[in-house]
A tleap script that builds the chain and sets N, CA, C and O, in Angstrom:
source leaprc.protein.ff14SB
mol = sequence {
  NPRO TRP ASN ALA LEU ALA HIE ALA VAL PHE
  ALA ALA MET GLY ARG ASP PRO LYS ILE GLU
  TYR ILE ASP MET PRO GLU HIE LEU VAL GLN
  LYS TYR GLN TYR ARG THR GLN ALA ASP ILE
  THR LYS LEU ARG ALA ALA GLY TYR ASP GLN
  ALA PHE ALA THR LEU GLU GLU GLY VAL LYS
  ASP TYR VAL ASP THR TRP LEU SER ASP ARG
  CGLY
}
set mol.1.N position { 0.793 -1.325 0.255 }
set mol.1.CA position { -0.232 -0.143 0.085 }
set mol.1.C position { 0.650 1.325 -0.176 }
set mol.1.O position { 0.370 2.228 -0.964 }
set mol.2.N position { 1.854 1.223 0.809 }
set mol.2.CA position { 2.615 2.314 0.888 }
set mol.2.C position { 3.439 2.992 -0.490 }
set mol.2.O position { 3.480 4.157 -0.885 }
set mol.3.N position { 4.181 1.513 -1.129 }
set mol.3.CA position { 4.764 1.695 -2.074 }
set mol.3.C position { 3.781 2.086 -3.290 }
set mol.3.O position { 4.089 3.034 -4.012 }
set mol.4.N position { 2.987 1.597 -3.442 }
set mol.4.CA position { 1.698 1.979 -4.377 }
set mol.4.C position { 1.417 2.906 -4.436 }
set mol.4.O position { 1.311 3.295 -5.600 }
set mol.5.N position { 1.084 3.961 -3.335 }
set mol.5.CA position { 0.632 5.457 -3.080 }
set mol.5.C position { 2.249 6.374 -3.446 }
set mol.5.O position { 2.288 7.402 -4.122 }
set mol.6.N position { 2.991 5.964 -3.063 }
set mol.6.CA position { 4.705 6.531 -3.643 }
set mol.6.C position { 4.670 6.333 -5.172 }
set mol.6.O position { 4.850 7.293 -5.922 }
set mol.7.N position { 4.474 5.280 -5.564 }
set mol.7.CA position { 4.876 5.018 -7.158 }
set mol.7.C position { 3.801 5.495 -7.747 }
set mol.7.O position { 3.894 5.563 -8.972 }
set mol.8.N position { 2.488 5.964 -7.128 }
set mol.8.CA position { 1.495 6.548 -8.119 }
set mol.8.C position { 2.188 8.479 -8.477 }
set mol.8.O position { 2.373 9.071 -9.541 }
set mol.9.N position { 2.402 8.944 -6.914 }
set mol.9.CA position { 2.832 9.954 -6.790 }
set mol.9.C position { 3.831 10.230 -8.008 }
set mol.9.O position { 3.651 11.156 -8.799 }
set mol.10.N position { 4.867 9.364 -8.078 }
set mol.10.CA position { 6.054 9.569 -9.050 }
set mol.10.C position { 5.207 9.595 -10.523 }
set mol.10.O position { 5.454 10.388 -11.432 }
set mol.11.N position { 4.402 8.798 -10.546 }
set mol.11.CA position { 4.170 8.419 -11.885 }
set mol.11.C position { 3.064 9.779 -12.168 }
set mol.11.O position { 3.165 10.401 -13.226 }
set mol.12.N position { 2.362 10.038 -11.473 }
set mol.12.CA position { 1.425 11.378 -11.693 }
set mol.12.C position { 2.602 12.670 -12.145 }
set mol.12.O position { 2.407 13.562 -12.971 }
set mol.13.N position { 3.487 12.501 -11.557 }
set mol.13.CA position { 4.575 13.923 -11.780 }
set mol.13.C position { 5.576 13.404 -12.856 }
set mol.13.O position { 6.537 14.058 -13.260 }
set mol.14.N position { 5.262 12.238 -13.245 }
set mol.14.CA position { 6.345 11.861 -14.422 }
set mol.14.C position { 7.805 11.969 -14.237 }
set mol.14.O position { 8.670 12.340 -15.030 }
set mol.15.N position { 7.890 11.551 -12.986 }
set mol.15.CA position { 9.227 11.199 -12.648 }
set mol.15.C position { 9.614 9.716 -12.461 }
set mol.15.O position { 8.701 8.892 -12.412 }
set mol.16.N position { 11.139 9.237 -12.332 }
set mol.16.CA position { 11.375 7.951 -12.080 }
set mol.16.C position { 11.219 7.989 -10.421 }
set mol.16.O position { 11.487 8.950 -9.699 }
set mol.17.N position { 10.706 6.669 -10.004 }
set mol.17.CA position { 10.755 6.411 -8.684 }
set mol.17.C position { 12.209 6.716 -7.878 }
set mol.17.O position { 13.267 6.165 -8.180 }
set mol.18.N position { 12.060 7.632 -6.870 }
set mol.18.CA position { 13.487 7.769 -5.947 }
set mol.18.C position { 12.845 7.780 -4.607 }
set mol.18.O position { 12.214 8.743 -4.173 }
set mol.19.N position { 13.089 6.360 -3.803 }
set mol.19.CA position { 12.401 6.220 -2.840 }
set mol.19.C position { 13.576 5.785 -1.741 }
set mol.19.O position { 14.295 4.867 -2.136 }
set mol.20.N position { 13.799 6.185 -0.742 }
set mol.20.CA position { 14.562 5.820 0.384 }
set mol.20.C position { 13.884 5.256 1.813 }
set mol.20.O position { 13.194 5.949 2.560 }
set mol.21.N position { 14.119 4.303 1.959 }
set mol.21.CA position { 13.708 3.744 2.982 }
set mol.21.C position { 14.496 3.872 4.596 }
set mol.21.O position { 15.709 3.675 4.664 }
set mol.22.N position { 13.779 4.177 5.716 }
set mol.22.CA position { 14.779 4.407 6.880 }
set mol.22.C position { 13.573 3.331 7.733 }
set mol.22.O position { 12.493 2.850 7.388 }
set mol.23.N position { 14.305 3.275 8.848 }
set mol.23.CA position { 13.705 2.051 9.887 }
set mol.23.C position { 12.890 2.769 10.723 }
set mol.23.O position { 13.085 3.963 10.949 }
set mol.24.N position { 12.009 2.146 11.189 }
set mol.24.CA position { 10.789 3.256 12.022 }
set mol.24.C position { 11.158 3.240 13.510 }
set mol.24.O position { 11.299 2.202 14.157 }
set mol.25.N position { 11.328 4.688 14.079 }
set mol.25.CA position { 11.877 4.495 15.421 }
set mol.25.C position { 11.006 4.033 16.234 }
set mol.25.O position { 9.784 4.136 16.118 }
set mol.26.N position { 11.853 3.284 17.449 }
set mol.26.CA position { 11.647 2.251 17.810 }
set mol.26.C position { 10.204 2.646 18.859 }
set mol.26.O position { 9.309 1.848 19.138 }
set mol.27.N position { 10.290 3.969 19.279 }
set mol.27.CA position { 9.185 4.460 19.958 }
set mol.27.C position { 7.980 4.602 19.429 }
set mol.27.O position { 7.017 4.979 20.097 }
set mol.28.N position { 7.919 4.306 18.148 }
set mol.28.CA position { 6.458 4.236 17.132 }
set mol.28.C position { 6.245 3.121 16.902 }
set mol.28.O position { 5.057 2.967 16.622 }
set mol.29.N position { 7.009 1.908 16.866 }
set mol.29.CA position { 6.556 0.737 16.264 }
set mol.29.C position { 5.034 0.394 17.185 }
set mol.29.O position { 3.996 0.043 16.625 }
set mol.30.N position { 5.135 0.529 18.255 }
set mol.30.CA position { 3.838 -0.026 18.764 }
set mol.30.C position { 2.500 0.801 18.623 }
set mol.30.O position { 1.381 0.342 18.854 }
set mol.31.N position { 2.809 2.220 18.168 }
set mol.31.CA position { 1.939 3.066 18.066 }
set mol.31.C position { 1.148 3.208 16.414 }
set mol.31.O position { -0.027 3.503 16.198 }
set mol.32.N position { 2.033 2.947 15.587 }
set mol.32.CA position { 1.903 3.224 14.054 }
set mol.32.C position { 1.145 2.151 13.819 }
set mol.32.O position { 1.472 1.007 14.133 }
set mol.33.N position { -0.230 2.568 13.079 }
set mol.33.CA position { -1.151 1.764 12.113 }
set mol.33.C position { -0.675 1.398 11.213 }
set mol.33.O position { -0.557 2.407 10.518 }
set mol.34.N position { -0.152 0.314 10.514 }
set mol.34.CA position { 0.497 -0.187 9.448 }
set mol.34.C position { -0.893 -0.276 8.302 }
set mol.34.O position { -0.720 -0.038 7.107 }
set mol.35.N position { -1.839 -0.535 8.694 }
set mol.35.CA position { -2.689 -0.776 7.684 }
set mol.35.C position { -4.328 -0.114 8.022 }
set mol.35.O position { -4.840 -0.138 9.141 }
set mol.36.N position { -4.900 0.390 6.935 }
set mol.36.CA position { -6.056 0.820 7.151 }
set mol.36.C position { -7.085 0.763 5.837 }
set mol.36.O position { -6.726 1.085 4.704 }
set mol.37.N position { -8.352 0.325 6.163 }
set mol.37.CA position { -9.221 0.090 5.146 }
set mol.37.C position { -10.588 0.583 5.267 }
set mol.37.O position { -11.282 0.085 6.154 }
set mol.38.N position { -11.029 1.387 4.596 }
set mol.38.CA position { -12.587 1.778 4.837 }
set mol.38.C position { -13.433 0.675 4.617 }
set mol.38.O position { -13.506 -0.126 3.684 }
set mol.39.N position { -14.119 0.812 5.775 }
set mol.39.CA position { -15.788 -0.029 5.722 }
set mol.39.C position { -16.822 0.749 5.048 }
set mol.39.O position { -17.282 1.731 5.631 }
set mol.40.N position { -17.276 0.395 3.790 }
set mol.40.CA position { -17.927 1.189 2.952 }
set mol.40.C position { -19.679 0.713 2.902 }
set mol.40.O position { -20.589 1.166 2.208 }
set mol.41.N position { -19.677 -0.355 3.920 }
set mol.41.CA position { -20.875 -1.427 3.979 }
set mol.41.C position { -22.072 -0.214 4.160 }
set mol.41.O position { -22.868 -0.302 3.225 }
set mol.42.N position { -22.389 0.799 5.024 }
set mol.42.CA position { -23.157 1.792 5.297 }
set mol.42.C position { -23.067 2.253 4.255 }
set mol.42.O position { -23.979 1.690 3.648 }
set mol.43.N position { -22.506 3.033 3.451 }
set mol.43.CA position { -22.702 3.823 2.326 }
set mol.43.C position { -23.290 2.736 1.081 }
set mol.43.O position { -23.986 3.229 0.194 }
set mol.44.N position { -22.996 1.317 1.057 }
set mol.44.CA position { -23.461 1.045 -0.023 }
set mol.44.C position { -24.909 0.841 0.313 }
set mol.44.O position { -25.857 0.994 -0.457 }
set mol.45.N position { -24.952 0.424 1.745 }
set mol.45.CA position { -26.767 0.127 2.089 }
set mol.45.C position { -27.566 1.445 1.833 }
set mol.45.O position { -28.730 1.428 1.432 }
set mol.46.N position { -26.805 2.690 2.114 }
set mol.46.CA position { -27.884 3.719 1.735 }
set mol.46.C position { -27.902 4.072 0.466 }
set mol.46.O position { -28.432 5.152 0.204 }
set mol.47.N position { -27.359 3.296 -0.587 }
set mol.47.CA position { -27.951 3.393 -2.047 }
set mol.47.C position { -26.640 3.891 -2.725 }
set mol.47.O position { -26.796 4.160 -3.916 }
set mol.48.N position { -25.337 4.079 -2.218 }
set mol.48.CA position { -24.448 4.331 -3.106 }
set mol.48.C position { -23.945 3.338 -3.918 }
set mol.48.O position { -23.458 2.318 -3.431 }
set mol.49.N position { -24.014 3.534 -5.135 }
set mol.49.CA position { -23.720 2.393 -6.329 }
set mol.49.C position { -22.619 2.669 -7.066 }
set mol.49.O position { -22.171 1.833 -7.851 }
set mol.50.N position { -21.949 4.111 -6.864 }
set mol.50.CA position { -20.899 4.419 -7.925 }
set mol.50.C position { -19.235 4.045 -7.810 }
set mol.50.O position { -18.550 4.228 -6.803 }
set mol.51.N position { -18.888 3.622 -8.768 }
set mol.51.CA position { -17.199 3.413 -8.423 }
set mol.51.C position { -16.533 4.140 -8.079 }
set mol.51.O position { -16.844 5.281 -8.422 }
set mol.52.N position { -15.420 4.024 -7.339 }
set mol.52.CA position { -14.299 4.648 -6.660 }
set mol.52.C position { -13.393 5.055 -7.638 }
set mol.52.O position { -13.211 4.275 -8.572 }
set mol.53.N position { -12.718 6.228 -7.619 }
set mol.53.CA position { -11.282 6.194 -8.681 }
set mol.53.C position { -10.421 5.399 -8.128 }
set mol.53.O position { -10.520 5.136 -6.930 }
set mol.54.N position { -9.407 4.868 -8.915 }
set mol.54.CA position { -8.142 4.232 -8.595 }
set mol.54.C position { -7.048 4.661 -7.484 }
set mol.54.O position { -7.164 5.844 -7.165 }
set mol.55.N position { -6.196 4.089 -6.942 }
set mol.55.CA position { -5.337 5.004 -6.388 }
set mol.55.C position { -4.508 5.787 -7.419 }
set mol.55.O position { -4.078 6.896 -7.105 }
set mol.56.N position { -4.299 5.345 -8.452 }
set mol.56.CA position { -3.723 5.935 -9.325 }
set mol.56.C position { -4.263 7.302 -10.061 }
set mol.56.O position { -3.539 8.291 -10.181 }
set mol.57.N position { -5.458 7.253 -10.482 }
set mol.57.CA position { -6.383 8.034 -10.867 }
set mol.57.C position { -6.745 9.149 -9.613 }
set mol.57.O position { -6.926 10.347 -9.832 }
set mol.58.N position { -6.802 8.622 -8.488 }
set mol.58.CA position { -6.843 9.672 -7.175 }
set mol.58.C position { -5.660 10.455 -7.352 }
set mol.58.O position { -5.787 11.678 -7.300 }
set mol.59.N position { -4.587 9.985 -7.543 }
set mol.59.CA position { -3.227 10.510 -6.862 }
set mol.59.C position { -3.297 11.427 -8.153 }
set mol.59.O position { -3.468 12.616 -7.887 }
set mol.60.N position { -3.192 11.087 -9.611 }
set mol.60.CA position { -3.113 11.961 -10.773 }
set mol.60.C position { -3.783 13.086 -10.785 }
set mol.60.O position { -3.296 14.115 -11.253 }
set mol.61.N position { -5.149 13.015 -10.199 }
set mol.61.CA position { -6.149 14.489 -10.244 }
set mol.61.C position { -5.631 15.092 -9.467 }
set mol.61.O position { -5.437 16.259 -9.805 }
set mol.62.N position { -5.045 14.619 -7.814 }
set mol.62.CA position { -4.822 15.635 -6.704 }
set mol.62.C position { -3.469 16.118 -7.209 }
set mol.62.O position { -3.113 17.250 -6.881 }
set mol.63.N position { -2.778 15.460 -7.880 }
set mol.63.CA position { -1.057 16.371 -8.509 }
set mol.63.C position { -1.418 17.349 -9.488 }
set mol.63.O position { -0.842 18.435 -9.550 }
set mol.64.N position { -2.273 17.038 -10.197 }
set mol.64.CA position { -2.607 17.831 -11.344 }
set mol.64.C position { -3.175 19.006 -11.321 }
set mol.64.O position { -3.010 19.990 -12.043 }
set mol.65.N position { -4.249 18.707 -9.919 }
set mol.65.CA position { -5.197 19.857 -9.529 }
set mol.65.C position { -3.912 20.755 -8.627 }
set mol.65.O position { -3.413 21.817 -8.999 }
set mol.66.N position { -3.694 20.272 -7.833 }
set mol.66.CA position { -3.041 20.730 -6.404 }
set mol.66.C position { -1.513 21.271 -6.521 }
set mol.66.O position { -1.181 22.421 -6.234 }
set mol.67.N position { -0.815 20.459 -6.896 }
set mol.67.CA position { 0.376 20.169 -6.837 }
set mol.67.C position { 1.171 20.664 -8.354 }
set mol.67.O position { 2.338 21.045 -8.258 }
set mol.68.N position { 0.861 20.656 -8.997 }
set mol.68.CA position { 1.551 21.143 -10.508 }
set mol.68.C position { 1.295 22.580 -11.067 }
set mol.68.O position { 0.439 23.403 -10.743 }
set mol.69.N position { 2.187 22.634 -11.906 }
set mol.69.CA position { 2.017 24.112 -12.633 }
set mol.69.C position { 0.726 23.923 -13.742 }
set mol.69.O position { 0.114 24.842 -14.287 }
set mol.70.N position { 0.509 22.523 -13.902 }
set mol.70.CA position { -0.431 22.135 -14.810 }
set mol.70.C position { -1.933 22.476 -14.504 }
set mol.70.O position { -2.678 22.868 -15.402 }
set mol.71.N position { -2.311 22.330 -13.338 }
set mol.71.CA position { -3.275 22.276 -12.738 }
set mol.71.C position { -4.081 23.959 -12.658 }
set mol.71.O position { -5.140 24.108 -12.049 }
savepdb mol mol.pdb
quit
């Protein structure tokens, strides 16, 4: 998940990925939430049936709209 996000940002910016990894600080190991996933059961039950953007589509839209000179 983190790598997918990082690679999507680089792709949206038209750049080759350049990622440097560092070790997680020990004082954060037990506090960091390593995985998240939305539960959209109630949203679907309320009648929302539209598709969501892919990670890559959403990141590209965000980069183009808010972070680049193109937006």
